[in-house]
KOLLO-331146 format. One line per 2 residues: number of its first residue (from 1); for each residue x, y, z negated of N, C-alpha, C, O. Coordinates in pm, 1 decimal, m for minus. Example, Ala and Ser with C-alpha at 12.3 -4.5 7.8 and 13.67 -1.06 7.14 Angstrom:
<rs>
1 = 1319.0:m569.0:m780.0:1230.0:m450.0:m780.0:1320.0:m330.0:m780.0:1423.6:m331.9:m846.5 ~ 1285.0:m225.0:m708.0:1367.0:m106.0:m714.0:1290.0:3.0:m787.0:1340.9:113.8:m803.9;
</rs>
This chain:
<rs>
1 = 84.9:m118.4:0.1:0.0:0.2:0.2:89.1:124.2:m0.1:190.3:130.0:m70.0 ~ 49.3:222.2:79.0:115.8:352.7:79.7:30.7:448.7:m2.8:m87.6:468.5:25.0;
3 = 92.4:507.4:m104.0:20.9:589.8:m201.1:78.1:730.8:m203.0:199.4:749.0:m213.6 ~ m9.0:830.3:m192.7:30.5:969.2:m215.6:m7.2:999.2:m360.5:m124.1:994.5:m398.8;
5 = 95.6:1030.1:m439.7:78.5:1039.9:m584.5:95.2:1183.4:m629.9:206.3:1236.2:m635.1 ~ m18.3:1246.5:m663.1:m16.7:1383.4:m713.6:58.5:1387.3:m846.5:36.6:1303.2:m933.7;
7 = 147.4:1485.8:m861.1:230.0:1497.7:m980.9:208.2:1632.3:m1047.5:219.8:1737.1:m984.0 ~ 176.5:1628.4:m1176.1:158.9:1752.2:m1250.7:289.9:1799.4:m1313.9:308.9:1918.9:m1336.4;
9 = 380.4:1704.7:m1342.5:508.1:1740.3:m1403.8:598.4:1617.0:m1407.5:552.3:1504.5:m1387.8 ~ 725.3:1638.9:m1432.4:821.7:1530.3:m1438.4:795.9:1429.3:m1549.6:799.1:1308.9:m1523.9;
11 = 770.0:1474.7:m1673.6:746.2:1378.9:m1781.1:628.1:1285.5:m1753.8:635.6:1166.2:m1783.1 ~ 520.8:1338.2:m1698.5:404.8:1253.1:m1669.2:436.5:1152.1:m1559.0:397.0:1035.8:m1567.7;
13 = 507.1:1196.2:m1456.3:545.5:1105.2:m1348.6:633.1:993.2:m1403.7:616.7:876.9:m1366.8 ~ 726.1:1028.7:m1492.1:816.2:928.4:m1550.9:738.4:815.4:m1616.5:780.8:699.9:m1612.3;
15 = 624.7:848.3:m1676.9:543.2:747.1:m1743.0:468.3:656.0:m1648.4:416.5:552.7:m1690.9 ~ 461.2:691.1:m1522.7:386.0:613.6:m1423.6:474.6:530.7:m1331.1:429.2:431.2:m1274.7;
17 = 598.8:570.5:m1315.3:685.0:510.9:m1213.2:705.5:360.4:m1229.4:704.0:287.1:m1130.4 ~ 724.2:314.2:m1350.7:748.7:171.1:m1371.1:631.7:87.3:m1320.4:651.7:m14.6:m1254.3;
19 = 510.0:130.3:m1351.4:391.8:57.7:m1304.8:386.0:57.7:m1152.8:361.3:m46.1:m1091.5 ~ 408.5:172.8:m1092.1:402.5:181.9:m945.8:509.0:93.5:m882.0:481.3:23.6:m784.4;
21 = 629.8:95.9:m935.9:738.1:13.3:m883.2:708.5:m136.2:m903.4:735.2:m217.7:m815.0 ~ 653.1:m171.3:m1020.3:625.9:m313.4:m1048.9:519.1:m370.3:m956.0:515.2:m491.3:m933.5;
23 = 432.6:m284.9:m902.1:329.0:m330.2:m809.7:373.7:m316.1:m663.6:294.5:m335.0:m571.3 ~ 501.8:m282.7:m644.6:558.8:m266.4:m509.6:477.7:m170.9:m422.6:452.8:m196.7:m304.9;
25 = 437.9:m61.3:m483.1:360.3:39.5:m411.5:456.1:141.0:m350.0:540.5:198.2:m419.0 ~ 442.2:161.8:m222.3:522.2:261.2:m149.9:466.5:398.1:m187.7:361.5:439.2:m138.3;
27 = 537.5:468.1:m275.5:485.8:590.1:m337.1:560.6:713.8:m288.7:683.6:717.1:m285.5 ~ 483.3:815.2:m251.1:540.6:946.2:m220.9:482.3:1043.6:m321.9:360.6:1050.7:m339.3;
29 = 569.5:1118.6:m388.5:525.1:1217.8:m485.7:472.6:1341.0:m411.9:521.1:1377.0:m304.7 ~ 372.7:1404.0:m472.1:307.4:1518.9:m409.1:285.8:1628.5:m513.0:220.5:1606.0:m614.9;
31 = 339.9:1745.2:m487.2:324.8:1859.9:m576.8:225.2:1957.7:m516.0:248.8:2013.4:m408.8 ~ 115.2:1977.6:m584.7:18.5:2082.6:m553.2:m50.0:2116.6:m684.7:m135.1:2041.3:m732.2;
33 = m12.7:2230.8:m743.9:m61.2:2267.5:m876.3:m83.3:2418.0:m888.5:m12.2:2485.3:m963.1 ~ m181.2:2470.9:m815.6:m206.9:2615.2:m825.5:m271.0:2655.0:m958.0:m302.6:2772.1:m979.2;
35 = m290.0:2559.1:m1045.9:m348.4:2581.8:m1177.0:m244.9:2621.3:m1281.8:m281.6:2673.9:m1386.9 ~ m116.0:2597.1:m1255.5:m13.7:2616.1:m1358.3:30.4:2761.9:m1363.7:70.9:2820.4:m1263.3;
37 = 21.2:2819.6:m1485.3:52.8:2960.2:m1505.2:117.5:2980.6:m1641.2:92.5:2900.9:m1731.7 ~ 197.1:3080.6:m1659.5:239.6:3184.5:m1565.0:344.3:3129.4:m1466.3:376.7:3010.6:m1466.0;
39 = 394.3:3219.4:m1384.4:484.3:3179.8:m1275.9:609.0:3108.4:m1328.8:655.9:3013.6:m1265.8 ~ 662.6:3150.6:m1440.8:782.4:3085.3:m1495.1:751.9:2940.4:m1534.7:837.6:2853.3:m1519.6;
41 = 632.8:2914.0:m1584.3:592.3:2777.1:m1617.1:579.6:2694.9:m1489.2:625.4:2580.8:m1481.8 ~ 516.9:2755.0:m1389.4:499.0:2689.0:m1260.0:634.7:2646.6:m1202.6:651.9:2531.3:m1163.0;
43 = 729.7:2738.0:m1198.0:860.2:2705.7:m1139.1:938.6:2606.7:m1224.6:1010.7:2523.0:m1170.4 ~ 926.4:2614.4:m1355.7:995.9:2518.5:m1442.1:947.3:2376.5:m1417.3:1027.6:2283.7:m1407.8;
45 = 816.5:2359.8:m1406.6:760.3:2226.0:m1382.3:792.7:2178.3:m1240.9:830.7:2062.9:m1220.9 ~ 777.6:2266.1:m1144.7:807.9:2229.9:m1005.2:954.2:2188.1:m990.9:983.8:2083.2:m933.9;
47 = 1044.3:2269.5:m1042.3:1187.3:2241.8:m1026.8:1227.9:2114.5:m1101.2:1315.7:2041.1:m1055.8 ~ 1165.0:2088.9:m1213.6:1192.2:1966.9:m1288.4:1149.6:1843.6:m1207.9:1219.7:1742.4:m1206.0;
49 = 1035.8:1853.4:m1142.7:987.5:1742.0:m1061.3:1076.6:1720.9:m939.1:1102.6:1607.0:m900.2 ~ 1122.7:1828.0:m879.5:1216.2:1816.3:m766.7:1342.4:1744.0:m812.4:1392.6:1655.1:m743.7;
51 = 1392.3:1782.8:m927.8:1513.5:1719.6:m980.6:1490.7:1571.4:m1007.8:1576.8:1488.9:m977.1 ~ 1375.5:1536.8:m1064.9:1342.0:1397.0:m1089.2:1337.2:1319.0:m958.1:1390.7:1208.5:m949.7;
53 = 1274.1:1375.3:m857.0:1264.2:1305.2:m728.0:1402.2:1282.3:m667.7:1426.7:1178.3:m606.7 ~ 1491.4:1377.3:m684.0:1627.3:1361.2:m632.4:1704.6:1257.4:m713.1:1773.4:1172.9:m655.7;
55 = 1693.9:1263.0:m844.4:1762.9:1168.8:m932.8:1717.8:1025.5:m907.1:1799.7:933.8:m901.9 ~ 1586.7:1006.8:m891.1:1528.6:873.3:m872.8:1520.9:833.3:m725.5:1474.5:723.9:m693.2;
57 = 1566.2:921.6:m636.0:1561.4:898.0:m491.3:1418.9:864.3:m445.2:1395.1:763.4:m378.7 ~ 1325.6:952.0:m482.7:1185.1:933.4:m449.3:1144.6:1029.9:m338.2:1189.6:1144.4:m334.1;
59 = 1060.2:982.2:m249.7:1005.6:1070.0:m145.3:918.2:1174.7:m212.6:849.2:1146.1:m310.4 ~ 921.9:1295.3:m159.4:855.4:1406.0:m226.9:801.8:1505.6:m124.6:871.6:1543.3:m30.5;
61 = 676.8:1547.8:m144.4:618.7:1652.5:m61.0:573.1:1765.4:m152.6:509.9:1742.8:m255.9 ~ 606.8:1886.9:m112.2:579.3:2004.3:m193.6:487.8:2099.6:m118.3:517.3:2139.3:m5.6;
63 = 376.7:2135.9:m181.1:295.8:2248.1:m132.9:310.5:2354.0:m240.8:248.3:2347.0:m346.8 ~ 393.3:2450.9:m211.3:433.0:2551.7:m309.0:333.1:2667.2:m306.1:351.9:2765.6:m234.5;
65 = 226.6:2653.1:m385.2:117.6:2749.9:m384.1:89.6:2795.3:m526.9:14.9:2731.0:m600.6 ~ 150.8:2906.8:m564.4:120.7:2964.2:m695.0:m8.0:3043.5:m679.7:m5.3:3158.4:m635.5;
67 = m120.3:2983.4:m715.7:m250.1:3038.4:m681.1:m330.2:3095.4:m795.4:m446.0:3058.1:m813.8 ~ m271.7:3185.0:m873.0:m340.5:3239.5:m990.4:m476.1:3300.5:m954.6:m577.0:3264.3:m1015.3;
69 = m480.8:3390.9:m858.7:m607.4:3459.5:m828.2:m715.5:3363.3:m781.2:m828.9:3369.8:m828.8 ~ m682.1:3273.8:m688.1:m780.8:3177.7:m638.7:m826.4:3083.4:m749.6:m944.1:3048.2:m757.6;
71 = m732.7:3042.9:m834.8:m766.7:2952.9:m944.2:m865.8:3019.4:m1040.7:m966.6:2958.8:m1077.3 ~ m838.2:3140.9:m1080.8:m927.2:3212.1:m1173.9:m1064.7:3234.5:m1109.9:m1167.5:3215.6:m1174.9;
73 = m1066.3:3274.5:m983.3:m1192.6:3293.0:m912.1:m1271.6:3162.3:m906.6:m1392.2:3161.2:m931.2 ~ m1203.2:3052.1:m874.4:m1268.8:2922.3:m863.9:m1327.9:2876.3:m994.6:m1438.2:2821.6:m997.4;
75 = m1256.3:2897.6:m1102.6:m1309.4:2862.2:m1235.0:m1433.7:2945.1:m1264.4:m1532.9:2892.6:m1315.0 ~ m1429.0:3072.8:m1233.4:m1544.4:3159.6:m1255.8:m1666.2:3110.7:m1181.8:m1776.5:3111.2:m1236.5;
77 = m1648.3:3068.4:m1058.6:m1760.2:3015.2:m980.4:m1815.5:2887.5:m1042.3:m1937.2:2869.3:m1047.2 ~ m1728.5:2799.1:m1089.3:m1773.3:2674.3:m1150.3:m1845.3:2698.4:m1282.6:m1941.0:2627.7:m1314.1;
79 = m1801.4:2796.0:m1359.8:m1864.3:2822.0:m1489.3:m2009.7:2865.0:m1473.9:m2091.4:2843.4:m1563.4 ~ m2041.1:2924.8:m1362.0:m2178.1:2969.4:m1336.6:m2269.1:2853.6:m1297.0:m2390.8:2870.5:m1290.4;
81 = m2211.1:2734.5:m1270.1:m2288.4:2629.4:m1205.5:m2340.7:2519.2:m1295.7:m2409.9:2430.4:m1245.8 ~ m2312.2:2518.9:m1425.2:m2357.4:2402.2:m1498.5:m2368.5:2419.0:m1647.6:m2321.4:2516.9:m1705.4;
83 = m2433.5:2318.8:m1709.7:m2459.4:2324.1:m1852.9:m2345.8:2272.1:m1940.1:m2353.7:2284.5:m2062.4 ~ m2240.3:2214.3:m1882.5:m2131.3:2159.1:m1964.1:m2055.2:2270.6:m2033.2:m2071.8:2388.7:m2002.6;
85 = m1971.6:2229.9:m2126.5:m1891.3:2328.9:m2197.0:m1795.1:2397.2:m2101.2:m1757.3:2340.7:m1998.5 ~ m1756.8:2517.2:m2135.2:m1664.6:2594.5:m2052.2:m1533.0:2518.5:m2030.7:m1479.6:2516.2:m1919.8;
87 = m1481.8:2456.8:m2136.7:m1356.4:2382.0:m2124.3:m1370.1:2266.3:m2026.9:m1283.7:2247.3:m1941.2 ~ m1477.6:2188.4:m2038.6:m1497.1:2073.5:m1950.6:m1510.3:2118.4:m1805.5:m1453.7:2055.6:m1716.1;
89 = m1584.4:2226.3:m1781.2:m1598.7:2276.0:m1643.9:m1466.3:2325.1:m1589.0:m1433.4:2300.8:m1472.9 ~ m1392.0:2392.7:m1670.6:m1260.9:2442.7:m1630.5:m1171.1:2326.7:m1590.3:m1105.8:2331.5:m1486.1;
91 = m1167.5:2224.2:m1671.6:m1083.3:2107.6:m1643.3:m1132.4:2032.7:m1519.3:m1051.8:1991.3:m1435.9 ~ m1262.1:2015.5:m1507.2:m1317.0:1946.3:m1388.7:m1276.6:2020.7:m1261.2:m1236.6:1957.9:m1163.2;
93 = m1286.5:2151.2:m1261.6:m1246.4:2229.4:m1144.5:m1098.5:2206.2:m1114.0:m1060.6:2184.0:m999.0 ~ m1017.3:2211.4:m1216.5:m873.6:2192.8:m1203.3:m839.5:2055.2:m1145.0:m757.0:2044.5:m1054.3;
95 = m903.3:1950.6:m1197.4:m879.9:1816.0:m1145.1:m925.3:1807.1:m999.2:m854.6:1753.7:m913.8 ~ m1043.2:1859.9:m973.0:m1101.8:1846.4:m840.1:m1017.7:1913.1:m731.3:m995.6:1854.1:m625.6;
97 = m970.7:2035.4:m756.1:m896.1:2102.1:m649.0:m765.4:2029.2:m618.4:m723.4:2023.2:m502.9 ~ m702.1:1974.6:m719.7:m574.3:1905.7:m697.6:m595.3:1768.2:m634.7:m522.2:1729.7:m543.5;
99 = m694.6:1694.4:m682.9:m719.8:1562.7:m625.3:m775.0:1572.4:m483.7:m742.2:1490.1:m398.2 ~ m857.8:1671.8:m459.2:m911.2:1687.5:m323.3:m799.2:1720.0:m224.4:m795.6:1665.0:m114.3;
101 = m709.6:1807.6:m262.8:m597.4:1840.5:m173.6:m508.3:1718.7:m150.9:m458.0:1698.0:m40.4 ~ m488.9:1638.7:m254.6:m409.5:1516.5:m242.2:m477.3:1419.0:m146.3:m410.9:1359.4:m61.4;
103 = m607.4:1402.4:m158.9:m680.4:1312.0:m69.7:m673.5:1360.3:74.8:m653.0:1280.4:166.2 ~ m690.3:1489.9:95.5:m681.0:1545.0:231.7:m544.7:1518.9:293.1:m535.0:1479.4:409.3;
105 = m439.5:1540.8:215.6:m303.5:1514.9:265.3:m284.4:1365.8:292.8:m224.3:1328.2:393.4 ~ m335.1:1282.0:204.3:m322.7:1137.2:222.2:m391.2:1092.4:350.3:m336.4:1011.4:425.1;
107 = m510.1:1144.2:376.0:m583.2:1111.2:499.0:m507.2:1160.7:622.3:m493.4:1088.1:720.8 ~ m459.1:1282.2:616.0:m392.2:1343.2:730.5:m264.0:1269.8:769.0:m225.7:1269.0:885.9;
109 = m198.2:1208.8:671.9:m69.3:1146.4:699.5:m71.8:994.0:687.2:33.0:930.9:673.7 ~ m190.4:935.3:691.9:m203.4:790.5:703.2:m173.9:708.9:579.0:m132.8:593.4:589.8;
111 = m193.8:766.0:461.8:m176.3:688.6:338.9:m299.2:600.9:316.2:m407.6:628.6:367.5 ~ m280.0:495.0:238.4:m390.0:404.0:207.4:m470.2:451.6:86.5:m588.3:419.8:72.1;
113 = m403.5:528.8:m0.4:m467.6:567.8:m125.2:m400.3:692.7:m180.9:m293.1:733.8:m136.4 ~ m467.2:751.4:m280.0:m411.4:865.3:m353.5:m437.3:842.5:m501.4:m525.7:765.8:m539.6;
115 = m358.5:910.6:m583.9:m377.1:902.2:m728.5:m308.5:1021.8:m792.4:m265.6:1114.1:m723.2 ~ m298.4:1019.5:m925.5:m241.7:1133.3:m996.6:m173.8:1091.9:m1126.2:m216.6:998.1:m1193.5;
117 = m67.6:1163.3:m1159.8:1.2:1140.9:m1286.9:m80.2:1193.9:m1405.2:m45.0:1167.3:m1520.1 ~ m185.4:1266.5:m1380.1:m271.8:1312.7:m1488.1:m327.8:1194.4:m1568.3:m364.9:1209.9:m1684.6;
119 = m333.6:1077.5:m1506.1:m389.0:958.6:m1571.3:m300.0:902.6:m1681.9:m338.7:806.8:m1748.9 ~ m181.7:960.4:m1702.2:m93.6:913.3:m1808.6:m115.5:990.0:m1939.6:m78.4:941.4:m2046.5;
121 = m174.1:1106.9:m1932.1:m181.8:1193.6:m2049.0:m300.7:1161.3:m2139.8:m414.6:1156.6:m2093.2 ~ m275.0:1139.1:m2268.6:m385.6:1120.6:m2362.2:m458.9:1251.4:m2391.7:m561.6:1250.7:m2459.7;
123 = m407.5:1362.8:m2341.7:m467.7:1494.1:m2366.2:m563.9:1537.1:m2256.4:m633.1:1637.9:m2271.0 ~ m569.1:1462.6:m2147.2:m658.9:1495.7:m2036.6:m792.5:1424.0:m2052.8:m803.9:1328.8:m2129.9;
125 = m892.2:1470.3:m1980.1:m1025.0:1407.3:m1980.6:m1020.7:1290.0:m1882.2:m1062.3:1302.3:m1767.0 ~ m970.3:1178.1:m1929.1:m938.2:1062.3:m1845.3:m1058.0:1015.9:m1761.5:m1045.0:995.3:m1640.9;
127 = m1173.4:999.5:m1824.8:m1291.1:951.6:m1752.1:m1333.7:1050.1:m1643.2:m1379.5:1009.2:m1536.5 ~ m1318.7:1178.9:m1670.2:m1352.0:1280.9:m1569.4:m1258.5:1269.2:m1448.7:m1302.5:1277.6:m1334.0;
129 = m1130.4:1250.0:m1475.7:m1033.6:1236.0:m1365.4:m1072.3:1117.1:m1278.0:m1072.9:1126.4:m1155.3 ~ m1104.2:1006.8:m1342.1:m1142.6:885.5:m1267.5:m1268.0:910.4:m1183.3:m1270.3:877.3:m1064.8;
131 = m1371.2:967.9:m1242.9:m1495.8:993.7:m1170.4:m1474.0:1087.9:m1052.7:m1525.9:1065.2:m943.5 ~ m1397.0:1193.4:m1075.7:m1370.0:1289.4:m968.4:m1289.0:1222.4:m857.5:m1317.8:1241.2:m739.3;
133 = m1187.9:1144.2:m895.6:m1108.3:1072.1:m796.3:m1192.8:977.8:m713.4:m1177.9:972.1:m591.4 ~ m1281.2:904.0:m777.8:m1367.5:809.7:m706.5:m1466.0:881.7:m614.9:m1493.4:835.3:m504.2;
135 = m1518.9:994.1:m660.4:m1610.3:1072.8:m577.9:m1539.3:1125.1:m452.7:m1592.6:1116.6:m342.1 ~ m1421.1:1178.3:m471.1:m1343.5:1230.2:m358.1:m1306.5:1116.1:m263.0:m1311.5:1132.5:m141.1;
137 = m1269.8:1001.9:m318.3:m1234.2:885.4:m236.0:m1350.8:844.8:m146.5:m1332.7:816.4:m28.1 ~ m1469.5:842.5:m203.9:m1588.6:806.1:m126.2:m1615.3:908.5:m16.3:m1646.6:872.3:97.1;
139 = m1602.8:1035.7:m50.5:m1628.4:1141.7:46.0:m1532.1:1140.1:163.6:m1572.2:1164.0:277.5 ~ m1404.6:1112.0:136.3:m1303.0:1115.5:241.3:m1267.2:977.4:295.4:m1180.7:964.0:382.0;
141 = m1334.7:875.0:243.5:m1312.4:737.1:289.9:m1166.6:694.3:279.1:m1106.5:646.1:375.2 ~ m1112.6:712.7:162.0:m977.7:669.0:128.0:m982.3:617.5:m15.9:m1061.3:666.2:m96.7;
143 = m900.0:521.6:m47.3:m902.6:462.1:m181.5:m842.4:555.7:m286.4:m744.9:626.4:m260.8 ~ m902.3:554.2:m403.1:m844.1:620.3:m519.4:m779.8:510.6:m602.6:m848.8:422.3:m653.5;
145 = m648.1:515.7:m616.7:m574.5:417.2:m694.6:m587.8:456.6:m841.6:m530.7:555.7:m887.0 ~ m665.3:375.5:m914.3:m686.5:404.3:m1055.9:m604.7:308.6:m1141.8:m608.2:187.0:m1122.8;
147 = m531.7:365.7:m1235.7:m465.0:290.0:m1340.8:m469.2:375.2:m1466.3:m454.2:497.3:m1461.1 ~ m489.7:309.4:m1578.1:m481.0:379.1:m1705.3:m334.1:373.6:m1747.5:m288.7:276.3:m1807.6;
149 = m261.6:479.7:m1714.7:m119.0:487.1:m1744.1:m91.2:532.2:m1888.7:24.5:537.1:m1930.7 ~ m195.8:564.8:m1963.7:m175.7:622.2:m2097.7:m85.4:540.6:m2189.9:m12.1:599.9:m2269.0;
151 = m87.4:406.8:m2183.3:4.8:333.0:m2271.4:153.2:364.9:m2245.3:238.9:333.8:m2328.0 ~ 182.4:426.2:m2131.6:321.4:458.6:m2095.8:356.6:605.8:m2121.0:464.3:651.3:m2082.5;
153 = 266.6:679.3:m2184.9:288.3:821.9:m2206.2:415.2:850.0:m2285.6:500.2:926.8:m2240.5 ~ 429.3:789.5:m2402.8:546.2:815.8:m2488.9:675.5:771.4:m2420.9:778.3:838.3:m2431.5;
155 = 669.4:659.9:m2352.3:785.9:611.1:m2277.7:829.0:714.1:m2172.0:948.0:741.9:m2156.6 ~ 732.9:769.3:m2100.8:762.4:872.1:m2001.0:822.2:996.9:m2063.2:913.2:1057.9:m2007.0;
157 = 770.6:1034.7:m2180.0:825.3:1149.7:m2250.8:971.9:1124.9:m2290.4:1057.5:1212.2:m2275.5 ~ 997.7:1005.7:m2340.3:1135.0:971.3:m2380.9:1229.0:970.1:m2260.4:1342.0:1018.2:m2268.9;
159 = 1182.5:915.4:m2149.2:1264.9:913.6:m2027.8:1293.6:1055.5:m1980.5:1405.9:1087.1:m1941.1 ~ 1193.7:1139.0:m1984.5:1210.2:1278.0:m1941.5:1311.9:1350.6:m2029.5:1396.0:1425.5:m1979.9;
161 = 1303.4:1327.6:m2160.5:1400.8:1389.5:m2251.2:1542.3:1340.4:m2220.8:1636.9:1419.2:m2220.9 ~ 1556.9:1210.0:m2194.8:1690.3:1155.5:m2168.2:1748.3:1209.6:m2037.1:1870.0:1210.9:m2019.0;
163 = 1661.4:1254.1:m1946.0:1706.4:1311.8:m1819.1:1710.4:1464.9:m1825.1:1736.4:1530.9:m1724.4 ~ 1684.8:1520.0:m1942.7:1681.0:1665.1:m1962.6:1582.9:1735.0:m1869.0:1611.1:1842.5:m1816.0;
165 = 1467.4:1672.2:m1849.7:1362.5:1735.7:m1770.0:1289.1:1837.4:m1856.2:1282.8:1824.2:m1978.4 ~ 1234.7:1937.1:m1792.0:1157.2:2038.2:m1862.2:1036.0:1972.3:m1928.8:964.2:1894.4:m1866.1;
167 = 1014.6:2004.7:m2056.3:902.4:1950.3:m2133.0:806.8:2065.1:m2167.0:840.1:2152.6:m2246.9 ~ 690.7:2064.0:m2107.1:594.8:2171.2:m2127.3:527.4:2162.4:m2262.8:529.4:2058.4:m2328.8;
169 = 467.9:2273.3:m2302.8:404.5:2282.9:m2434.5:251.7:2290.1:m2426.6:184.3:2294.4:m2529.5 ~ 197.3:2291.3:m2304.2:51.9:2297.6:m2287.4:15.1:2239.3:m2151.3:101.6:2213.0:m2067.7;
171 = m112.8:2220.0:m2131.3:m163.4:2152.4:m2012.0:m115.3:2217.8:m1882.9:m65.2:2149.2:m1793.8 ~ m129.8:2347.8:m1872.1:m83.1:2412.8:m1750.6:m154.6:2541.9:m1715.7:m90.5:2637.5:m1672.1;
173 = m285.2:2547.0:m1733.6:m356.3:2668.8:m1692.3:m337.2:2779.2:m1795.8:m296.9:2754.8:m1909.5 ~ m366.8:2898.0:m1753.6:m348.8:3016.0:m1837.4:m436.4:3006.7:m1963.9:m400.6:3060.3:m2068.7;
175 = m550.3:2938.7:m1952.9:m639.3:2922.6:m2067.1:m579.3:2825.8:m2169.4:m586.8:2849.2:m2290.1 ~ m519.7:2716.6:m2119.8:m458.2:2621.7:m2213.7:m334.8:2681.8:m2279.1:m302.8:2650.0:m2393.7;
177 = m265.4:2769.1:m2206.0:m152.1:2839.3:m2266.8:m201.1:2926.6:m2382.7:m143.1:2925.5:m2491.3 ~ m307.5:3001.3:m2358.1:m362.7:3087.7:m2462.5:m405.4:3005.3:m2584.3:m375.5:3042.5:m2697.8;
179 = m475.2:2893.5:m2561.1:m519.1:2808.8:m2671.0:m400.3:2754.4:m2750.0:m405.0:2747.3:m2872.8 ~ m295.6:2716.8:m2680.6:m175.7:2659.3:m2744.1:m111.4:2762.2:m2838.3:m77.3:2730.2:m2952.2;
181 = m95.6:2884.2:m2790.2:m24.5:2983.7:m2868.7:m113.9:3059.9:m2965.5:m65.8:3110.4:m3066.9 ~ m243.7:3069.0:m2935.9:m336.0:3131.6:m3031.5:m341.4:3053.1:m3161.4:m351.8:3111.4:m3269.3;
183 = m334.3:2920.3:m3151.1:m343.9:2836.6:m3270.4:m221.6:2852.7:m3361.2:m227.1:2819.2:m3479.6 ~ m111.5:2903.9:m3305.8:8.6:2921.6:m3388.8:19.0:3060.9:m3448.7:110.2:3088.5:m3526.6;
185 = m74.8:3149.5:m3412.5:m74.7:3285.4:m3464.9:m169.9:3291.7:m3583.5:m287.0:3255.9:m3570.7 ~ m122.6:3335.6:m3695.7:m209.4:3346.2:m3812.1:m278.4:3482.2:m3812.4:m220.6:3583.6:m3773.6;
187 = m401.0:3481.2:m3856.2:m476.5:3606.8:m3864.9:m467.0:3660.9:m4007.1:m458.6:3584.1:m4103.0 ~ m468.4:3795.3:m4020.5:m455.5:3855.3:m4154.1:m575.8:3828.8:m4242.8:m578.8:3873.2:m4357.6;
</rs>
């Protein structure tokens, strides 16, 4: 199977590689993350993933789109559309835009399936990622490769540390950054 594998960051990819290799899956890494902000965070994660791909001799495709304005606009449109919590809608939008772009690229270049390293994180809405991936797969008539990579999360983190990869402190969007640092600020 030829798999286009969306990557959110080096540490998450590290947690998935062993499974992909053990299943003899021909994997190409794919970077498309217009959700990651601010720009310094975006470049740190991107550059870390590039370094990982070079170190591990992995095929890699980069769509370098720092899309703050479009991302914020898109979230605003989604928030107007449903009864779910603001956080859940924000995350669903974020998953959908990245997985949809991955599926489109996979279709355009003859891959058999697409997937994402987001499936390794215990901090993500795992079931939402799976549902969105399956919905997109049905729409574009391409397989969504689903694996629960979460048991490999800590292992991936340890591998990333041993390779001196950048280790992020929050999910990626400007809202998760605010939540991460607001919780560390004490109020008078």
